[in-house]
C-alpha positions in Angstrom: -78.3 -19.0 -31.0 -78.8 -21.5 -28.1 -83.0 -21.2 -28.0 -82.5 -22.5 -32.1 -79.4 -25.7 -30.4 -82.3 -26.8 -28.8 -84.5 -26.8 -30.2 -82.9 -28.5 -33.5 -81.9 -31.8 -30.6 -85.7 -31.7 -29.0 -87.1 -32.3 -33.3 -84.2 -34.8 -33.5 -85.1 -36.1 -29.7 -88.8 -36.4 -31.6 -88.5 -38.3 -34.7 -85.9 -41.5 -32.8 -89.0 -41.8 -29.9 -90.0 -45.7 -30.3 -93.8 -45.1 -30.9 -96.3 -45.5 -27.3 -97.1 -49.7 -27.3 -100.2 -50.6 -25.6 -100.1 -51.5 -21.8 -103.4 -54.3 -22.4 -105.0 -54.9 -25.4 -106.3 -57.8 -27.5 -103.6 -60.1 -29.0 -105.5 -61.4 -32.4 -104.3 -65.1 -32.4 -102.9 -65.7 -36.0 -104.9 -62.8 -37.1 -108.5 -62.7 -37.6 -108.2 -66.7 -38.2 -112.4 -66.7 -38.2 -112.6 -64.3 -41.1 -109.5 -65.6 -43.0 -107.1 -67.6 -43.4 -104.3 -67.9 -40.9 -101.7 -66.5 -41.4 -102.1 -64.3 -43.8 -101.6 -61.0 -45.3 -105.2 -60.1 -45.2 -105.7 -61.8 -42.3 -103.2 -58.8 -40.9 -104.4 -56.4 -42.4 -108.1 -57.2 -40.9 -106.5 -57.2 -37.0 -104.6 -53.9 -37.9 -107.5 -52.3 -39.0 -109.6 -54.0 -36.2 -106.7 -51.7 -33.7 -105.5 -55.6 -32.5 -103.0 -54.4 -29.4 -100.9 -57.0 -30.2 -100.4 -59.6 -33.6 -99.3 -63.5 -32.9 -98.2 -65.4 -35.7 -95.7 -68.2 -36.8 -92.5 -68.5 -38.8 -90.9 -71.8 -39.9 -88.1 -72.6 -42.1 -89.3 -73.2 -45.9 -86.6 -76.2 -46.8 -84.0 -73.2 -48.9 -84.2 -71.6 -45.6 -86.4 -68.7 -46.6 -88.5 -67.3 -43.4 -92.5 -68.2 -43.8 -95.2 -67.5 -42.1 -97.1 -70.5 -41.2 -97.9 -72.7 -38.4 -98.5 -76.3 -40.1 -95.5 -77.3 -42.6 -98.0 -78.1 -45.2 -101.2 -75.8 -46.5 -103.5 -78.3 -46.9 -105.4 -77.7 -43.5 -105.2 -73.6 -43.9 -105.8 -73.1 -47.6 -107.2 -74.3 -50.5 -104.4 -76.1 -51.5 -102.1 -78.8 -51.0 -98.8 -79.1 -50.5 -95.3 -77.9 -48.0 -95.8 -74.2 -46.9 -94.8 -70.9 -49.3 -96.2 -67.5 -48.7 -96.5 -65.1 -47.6 -92.3 -64.2 -46.4 -91.5 -63.2 -42.2 -90.4 -59.7 -43.9 -93.2 -58.9 -45.4 -95.9 -59.5 -42.5 -93.1 -56.9 -40.2 -93.8 -54.4 -43.7 -97.8 -54.1 -43.3 -97.8 -54.0 -39.7 -97.6 -50.5 -38.3 -95.4 -49.3 -35.6 -97.7 -49.2 -32.6 -98.5 -52.7 -32.3 -97.1 -55.6 -30.2 -95.3 -58.2 -32.3 -95.5 -61.8 -31.4 -92.9 -63.8 -33.5 -93.9 -67.5 -32.1 -90.9 -70.5 -33.3 -90.7 -73.7 -32.9 -87.3 -75.4 -32.0 -85.2 -73.8 -34.3 -82.0 -71.9 -32.4 -80.8 -71.1 -36.4 -84.1 -70.4 -38.1 -84.9 -67.5 -34.3 -81.3 -65.7 -35.2 -83.0 -65.3 -38.0 -86.0 -63.9 -37.0 -84.3 -62.2 -34.7 -81.2 -61.0 -37.4 -84.2 -59.6 -39.2 -86.4 -57.4 -36.4 -83.2 -55.8 -35.4 -82.4 -55.0 -38.7 -86.3 -53.4 -39.4 -86.0 -51.5 -36.4 -88.5 -53.7 -34.4 -86.8 -54.6 -31.0 -89.1 -51.9 -29.3 -92.1 -54.0 -29.9 -92.2 -57.7 -31.6 -91.0 -60.4 -29.1 -89.5 -63.7 -30.1 -92.0 -66.7 -28.5 -89.7 -69.5 -27.7 -88.4 -72.7 -25.8 -85.1 -71.3 -24.1 -81.9 -72.9 -26.6 -84.5 -70.9 -28.8 -84.0 -68.0 -26.2 -80.4 -68.0 -25.4 -79.5 -68.4 -29.8 -81.9 -65.6 -30.0 -80.1 -64.1 -26.8 -76.1 -64.6 -27.9 -76.7 -63.4 -31.3 -79.4 -60.2 -30.8 -78.5 -59.5 -26.6 -81.3 -56.3 -27.8 -85.2 -58.4 -28.5 -87.3 -59.1 -26.5 -88.1 -62.5 -25.5 -91.8 -64.5 -24.9 -91.5 -67.6 -22.5 -92.4 -70.7 -23.9 -90.7 -73.4 -22.2 -93.2 -75.1 -19.6 -96.8 -73.6 -20.8 -98.3 -76.8 -19.9 -96.0 -77.9 -17.0 -95.6 -76.6 -12.9 -97.2 -72.5 -13.2 -95.0 -71.6 -10.2 -91.7 -72.9 -11.8 -92.5 -71.3 -14.5 -93.5 -68.0 -13.5 -89.9 -68.2 -10.9 -87.4 -69.5 -14.4 -89.4 -66.6 -16.7 -88.3 -64.3 -14.0 -85.3 -65.1 -13.1 -84.1 -65.5 -16.6 -85.5 -62.0 -17.3 -87.5 -62.6 -20.0 -90.6 -59.9 -21.2 -93.5 -61.5 -22.1 -94.5 -64.9 -20.5 -97.3 -67.2 -22.0 -100.0 -68.7 -19.1 -102.9 -72.3 -20.5 -103.9 -71.2 -16.9 -103.8 -68.6 -14.2 -101.0 -68.5 -11.9 -101.6 -67.4 -8.5 -101.9 -64.0 -7.9 -99.4 -63.6 -5.5 -98.0 -64.9 -8.2 -98.7 -62.5 -10.8 -97.8 -59.6 -8.2 -94.1 -61.1 -9.0 -94.7 -60.7 -13.3 -95.7 -57.6 -12.6 -92.5 -56.5 -10.7 -90.4 -57.5 -12.9 -91.5 -55.3 -15.9 -92.9 -59.0 -16.9 -96.2 -58.7 -19.0 -98.6 -61.3 -19.3 -100.2 -63.4 -22.6 -102.8 -65.9 -22.2 -103.4 -68.8 -24.9 -107.1 -70.6 -25.0 -109.7 -67.2 -24.6 -112.6 -68.2 -26.4 -115.5 -66.0 -25.6 -115.5 -62.3 -24.0 -116.6 -63.6 -20.9 -113.2 -65.2 -20.5 -111.6 -62.9 -21.8 -112.9 -60.2 -19.6 -112.2 -61.7 -16.1 -108.7 -63.0 -17.0 -108.0 -59.0 -17.6 -109.8 -58.4 -14.3 -107.1 -61.0 -12.5 -104.2 -58.8 -14.7 -103.7 -61.2 -17.2 -101.7 -58.2 -20.2 -102.9 -60.1 -23.6 -105.3 -62.4 -24.4 -104.6 -64.1 -27.8 -107.6 -64.7 -29.9 -108.9 -65.7 -33.1 -111.8 -62.8 -33.7 -111.5 -60.1 -32.8 -114.0 -58.6 -34.0 -117.2 -60.0 -32.0 -114.4 -59.4 -28.1 -114.0 -55.8 -26.2 -111.1 -54.7 -23.0 -112.7 -53.4 -20.5 
């Protein structure tokens, strides 16, 4: 009888276990936007097919309060149409993404929208993989409402790198997004604090390899179909 109970508890624990997430790899920036329109469901499905380890996309609010996945305020640049943003919603994107990759949700300076995103992440049980990439005010709002949701510090990307690293660690953020490499000592400090390192602005496989050799975890790239990791 006791052995049966132990087996049942083990089975339940296995059902509740979170999927294992990649330690490092490639982050598809706005989906595979070299071959598909960026921030679209086909682009994200192609990311999954190509086994991207992280997917980054932009979320903003429409005038009627809907959360849509789009970088610009209009569709003019990224589609063959014109006008204001319409498709895909944040929830639709979450629903097509598997639970074993990182989901990098980039927010503009909109605290209310950031909290709405965090609510959906928590409600869909994606807190183990989805994180909100945002500035300090949005991060504070998310932490207050949904402290279980992870944060990528985006406050000082183009500023003093050393200060950016210190503040990221001090705020206990789970991710940082660099635009230039910090020192090896600062990289060690980030790793010791459990901060994963994203890097924006990768244009070639060779540069991608150099970054990963420098301990960057997830370089953001536009075309994962032509990149590989060491």
